[in-house]
N, C-alpha and C positions, 0 to 999 in steps of 0.2 A: 357380500360384496367382495368382486375379485378386485386383487392388486393389479394394477396395470405394471406391465415389466417397464422399465425405462429404455428410451431408443438405444439401439445398438445393431450392429451387423457382424457376427461372429466370422462369418465368410470372408468378410473384407479384411478383419484382424488377422485370420489365418493366412490370407494371401501375401499381405504385408510381411508377415515373419517367415513364411516359406519361402517368398522370393529373397530377403536377405540371406537366408541358410543356402540358396541355392548360388547365388550369384555375388562374388565377391565385389564390392563397392559401391553396392546397391544402397547400403543404409545412409549415405551422404545425401542422398536425393530426397530422403524423408526425415532427415535430422531435426530440420527448422521446422517442419511440419508437426510432429507427432513428439509427446513426452510419454512416458510410461502408464501416467494414469488417464491418459486419453483412451487407454484399451479396457473395454468393459470386464473382460472376464480376468480374474486376479492372475490365473496361469499366465496368460497374454503380457501382464504387466512385467510379472517377473522374469518371462523371456526378453522382453525388449530391454529392460534394465541391465540385463547381463550384457546384452549387444554392446549396449552403450559403453557400458564399462570396458569391454574388449577393444570397442572404438578408440576410447580415451588413452589405452595403452598400447594403441598402433597394432593392436593384433587381429587377426582375421574373424571375423564371426559367422563361421560355417559350423557346420551340425557337430562336429567332434569338440571345438575348442568352446563353443556356448553351453553344450551339454556338460563338459569338464566343469566350466567355471560355477554351473549351477550347482554341480555336485559338490565341489569346494564351500560354497555359501550355505551348504544344507538346505537347498531350496529346489532340488531336482523334482523332488514328489509333487511339492507346491506347484510347480510347473508342468505338471503333467506327467512327469517320468520321461526315460528316454524314447519308449514307443510313441506317445503324444508328440515327442519333438520330431522323429523320423517321418511320423507321418504327416506333418505339416509341408514336407518338400514334394509330397504325392498331391497336395491339393491345389497347388497353384495352375491356372490355365495356362496365363501368358505373364512372364517373368518382367515382360517390357511394360506393364501396364501398374508398376508399384505406386507411382503417384497418384493415379486415378483411384486405387484401392486404400493409400493414405488419407485421402480426401474425404472418403465414405467415413472412415474412422474418425476423423476430426470433426467432421459435420454431427457425426453421432453424439460425439463428445460435448460439443458445443450445446446442441439438444437438452443432454443430461444436465448441464452447469446451469442452462436458463431455468429449467424446472426448478432446480434446488435454489435457485435466487429469486425466482418470483414467488415461490413459496415462503420464503424468509420475508421478501417484501409484503406480501399479502399479510403476514403474520403481525408486522408492525402497524400495517393499515387497521386492522381490526382492534388493535390495543388502541388507538387515537389518542396516545398521548404526544406526539410530536408535532413540530411545526410543519405545515402542509408543504409550504416550499421547499423546506430542506429535505422532506421525505421524497418529494418528486426527484431533487437533484440527487440524492442518493441512489434512486432507483436507476435514474438514467446513468449515472457512472458505473453502478454495479452491472448493468447489461453491457454497457460498453466494454467492461474488463473482460466479461465472459466471452461477448460474441467477437471481439476483434481477433483475428488471427494475429500470431506471433509475427512480429517485425522489429527490425533493427530500428533503433532510435537515431533521431537527427544527428549528425556528426558537429562536433564541436567547430564553432567559427572562430580559426586561429587568428584571423585579422581582427576581430574586435577583443579576442582574449588579450592580444599583445598591447592595445591601445586604450581598451576601456577601464574603469575600474573593477576591481573585483569583485564578485558577486557577493551579497550578504550570505552567511551560513544560516539555515533556521536550527537552532539547538532546542530539543525537547528540554534537556539540562545540561549544563556544561558538558563536553565531551561525546554527549549522545545526540546524533544527528537525525532529524527527521527524514524518513524515507529509507532508512538503514535498518538493521537488525541488530539487536543485542541480547546478550545472556547473563541471567544472575545464576551463580553458583554456589550451593550451600550442602551441608549435610542435612539429612532428614532431621525435623524436629527442632532445627536452629531458630528459625523464625522469619525464612524469606518470604513467607505467603505476607507476612502481616508487614514485612518491610515493603513487598510491591504494593500491598492495598495503600499504605501510607504515601506511597511515591504517586499512585494512581489519582489519590484524594489532591494531592498538591498540584498535578497537573490538571486536573478537572477544575480547580478553581484559579489557581496561578499566582495567589498572593502569598504574602510572606505569614500572614496569620495560620494558613493551612500547611507550611512546608514545615513539616514537624522533622523531617530528616535532614532538614538542611540542604537540601537538593539545588536550590534556585533555579526552578524551572520558570521557563517563560515562552511565549504567552500560553495562557488558559485556552482548553480546549477539549473536545470530546474523547472520552477516555471507555475502551471496551475492555472489560475485565473478564477474562473466561476462567475460571477456576473449576477444574474437575477433582479435585481430591476431597475440598470440604464441602459438607451438604448446609442448605440455606440457614437452619438454627445456627451454625457457628459463623457464618458470614454476619448473621444479623448481630450475634453477640460481639463480634470485633468492631463494627460499626457502631455499636452503642458505646463500647469501650473508650474510642476514639472522640465520640462526640463532646465529651466533657473536655477537650484539651482544643475544640474548635469553637469559634464564636458564631454566633447564628447566621451572620450573612455569608459565612463560609460554607456552613452547612447545607443553605439552600442552593448556592452555587455547584456544590458538589453532587447533591440530589437532582439537580438539571443535567449536570454533564458526563456523569460516570455511569456507564450501564455495567453493573455488576451482575454476572449471571452464573448460577451455580448449575456446572456442567456434569457433576457428579453422577453417574449411572446413565447418562446420555451420550449418545455418539456423536462425534464431530471430528473428522479425520482431515488435516490438513492437505492431504495429497489427493483424496477423493471427493471432499466438499468444498473444493476453492470457490465455487459460485456461489455458495450458502455462505461461506466466509468473508467475501469480497461484499455481499450485500449488506451482511451484519455489520462490516468494519469502515463503509464507505463514509466519508466526511470525519474519520477518526484522527486525532493528533497522536494517540499512542493506544498501543493495543496489547494484552498481556495474556499470555498462556501460561497457565499454572497447572500442573507441570505439562512439559513439552511431550514427555513420554507417554501421557493419557491423550494425546492427539495425533497419534499415527500408529501404524501397525508394522511399522519397517523394523529392521534388523540393527538395532542399537549400536551394536559393535562392528557393524559395517561402514567403512568409511565413504565408499559410494552412494548409501542408501542414506546416510545422515548429509551428505553433500548436497542429495537432491532435496532432501528436507529443508535444509536452511536456504537453499535456491529458491525454493517455493514460498518461503517466508519473506525472502527479498521480492519475489514478484509481488507478494500482497503489499508490502511496504512501498515499492515503486508505484504501484497502481493506484492506491489509496494517499500517498503521501504520509502515510502515519509511519512512525517510530514501531517496531515489533519488538518487544521485550518477552523472552521467553524463560522460564525457570526449569533449573535443572540439577540434578543431585551430583555430589561428588561420590567417587568411589569410597568404599569402606574402608580400604588399607590406607588410602591419603586421610581419611578421617581420623582414624586410630593413631596415625604418627605424626599427627599435628602439621599434615600439608594441604590442608583444604585451601589455603590461600594461593596456592600455586596454580598457574594456567592448565597443566597438565593432570590435575587433580580430578577434572571433570570424568564422571563415569561414563563409558562407552567410548567411542570412536572420536578421534582429534578434531574430526571436521566440525564438530557441536560448537567447539570454542573456537577454532582457528579460523573458521568462515565468518564470524560474527565479527562485526565492527565496533561493538563495545562490550566488555566484560568485567563483569562487578563480582564480588565475592563477600562472603558473610560467614564468619567463624566464631565459636564460642572460646572465650577466654581462658588459656591455658594455666596448669597448675604453675609454671613458671612465671607467667605474666602477672598473674595475683599476687606472687609472693613480692614483687618489685615495685608493683603501680599502686598509688593511692587515690582516693576518690575524694576531694576537698580536705585533703591531708588526714584522712581516716584510711589505715591499711586495708585492702579489701580481704586478701586472705582466701582459702579454700572454701570457707562459707557462703561467701558473698559471690564468688566469681561465676555462678550459673546467670545472674543478673546481666553480665555485660557481653556485648558483641562486638567485634571488631569488623569494619566495612572497608573495603578497599576496591580498588581498580585496577585490573591485571592487564587488561588491555584497552588502549584506546586510539584508534587510528587517526584520529583528528585532534591532535592536542597534546600536550604534556599530561602523564600520569599525576592526579592529584594526591595528596598526602592522605595516609589512613587516617579513618576516625573511630572513635567509638560511642556505642549507644547503651543505654540503660533501660533494660526493662522495667517498664511501670506495672501498676495493676491492670490486670487484665490482658497483660502482654504488649502495651503501646511502648515502641521505641522511641526514646528522646536522646538526642546528643548531649554528652557529657564529656568533660576535659579531665583526662587522668595524667597525673603526674609520678615522675620517680618516687619510690619510698625513700624518705630520710633514712640516711645511713645511722644503721643502729637500732633501728624500730624494728620490731617485731609484728608480722603480718598475722600473729595466729591467736591474737587476743581479741579480734573484734566479734562484737556480740552477734549471734546468729538472727538474722530477719526471717521472717515465716514465708515460706513459697508456696503457693496452691498449685498443686499438679506437677508431672515430671515436663521434662524440655519437651517432648512431644505434643503437651496440652497447650503450648503457647499459642 
């Protein structure tokens, strides 16, 4: 059986790009109609993204400047090479018809997203586990998100804003607002996936009995956790380890509201599969992407690319009303130098953290911290410091930064809050008995 190609029109894509290269000032005519991922061919996505970057810097988008920027980004060959770009200017029959060409490209992109969206909805229908009314509503919302052309939101009613009461803010947990994007940054093997799973369970249930991290989420809601690093057996093991800390009623609520999807070995691209992602996340209160590097093919060190990536997650958050939390790594030098709690410690382009509205971090206890802190009066020392993690918020656009807190790893890697106090003067931290630990840091 032959695989059918997804809808596209390469000639229209080439005419859009060729017109922009030929006539200065034409990009502004289509900038509200098209985004890079509306183009079917990868080369065309790269070319259009470079044009947008030039536009943002107030530079011309001609053949020379576009080719030069692609070369600087090491993407010229991926964009087809200099000869292909030059050839685009020979294809255009009428440069005055760029809006017509752009609408063709836009319509084909919408069709592709509708196909991916309806495929996802069809899969959920066959599973038959969901309430039919909710499934119908999710399908409607997902299709609306995909099929509706980009438009400006309604303007703020300033008269009502001046005279009326302030609107209530919808917090997923204090400081993290629904409909916004947040990031959790930590070194590899620290325990950020475990933290995210516990946060997901807390939001899925909404009660204190499931809030093992002390986040105080409210109210409960559907959570979509897409994890692309760990296989299903590892996820099941973590769920079983957490079960002993959760009452039966909380476990039932979590099983109903938490959708845990092992994506390891499967493809889901935030930029290319937005329709499929919108369908999956329709009706969610929280969406978690673990880790973000597994959900895109853009250049992580390119600030323009990462700004586009975060903007796409913002679009998902706005369209669904969910908070979107993505997990990310710190760079190795920051981890080695004990700077993993700094906002600039995140690996790659700064836009990955700067453009998020909420930013948290998770750090291992340092040797210096283990020498001056005690747990219930007992010195921690170097042998036991691997059990303790420091959590804090480095960025919180909507509120005052909270105080840092400590977590202690329990059997199986479960994180529970712990109050650590300064070690009494004169006491040594080197005489604490060694507690057995199973597995290295990367196994938690």
